[in-house]
N, C-alpha and C positions, 0 to 999 in steps of 0.2 A: 504494500500499500504506499503510495507516494505521500511524502509529508505535505506537499503543496495541496493535494487533493484532500487530505485529512483536515488541514487547517481551513480549507475552503468549506468543507462540510460543517466544521465546527462553527465557523463564523456565520454561516448561513443559518444554522440551528439556533445560534444565539439571537440573530436578528429576527427569526420567526418567533422565538419566545417573547421577545420585546413587543412585537406586533400583537401577539395573542394577549399579553398582559395589558396592552393598551385597551383592548375591548372590555376588560374587567376593571379598568381604572377609572379614576375620577375625571380624567380628561376626555372621556368618550364623547364623541360628537357625531351624531347620526349623519350629518352632511358629509363628513369625510370618512365615514365607516366603509363605504363602498370602495374607495381607493385603497384603504388599508387592507381590506379583505382581498382585493386583487393582488396586492403586493404579497400578502401571506400565502395565497394560493399559488402564485408563481414560484415563491421560494420553496414551498412544500414540493412542488413538481421538480424543481431543480435538485433538491436534496434526494428525492426518490431516484432520479436518474443517476446522480452521483453514486448513491449506494448500490444501485443495480450494476453500474460499471465496476465498482470495486468487488462486488460479488462475482462477477464474471472473471475478473482478474484472479481472484482467489481460486476459483474453479480451475482456471488454466494452469496455475502454479501446482495445484493439487494433482491434476492429471499428469503433468510433467513429472512430479515426485513419484506418483503411483507407477508410472511407466519405467522410471529408472530403478525402482526397487525390485521389480520382477526380473 
């Protein structure tokens, strides 16, 4: 797992958490909620894609390892 990808996922997750907390906070404003929701949705999709990419990377490494053990 590349450190750059890991940091990217970590920072995206932290940003998503801040957005979610905004919805529960005192600063909630219905007029900007749609924009915040769209930002959160986009971040969640990016995180999901990043994790899927990492999962595929791990599978490839595992397959190489399994092939070399036999």
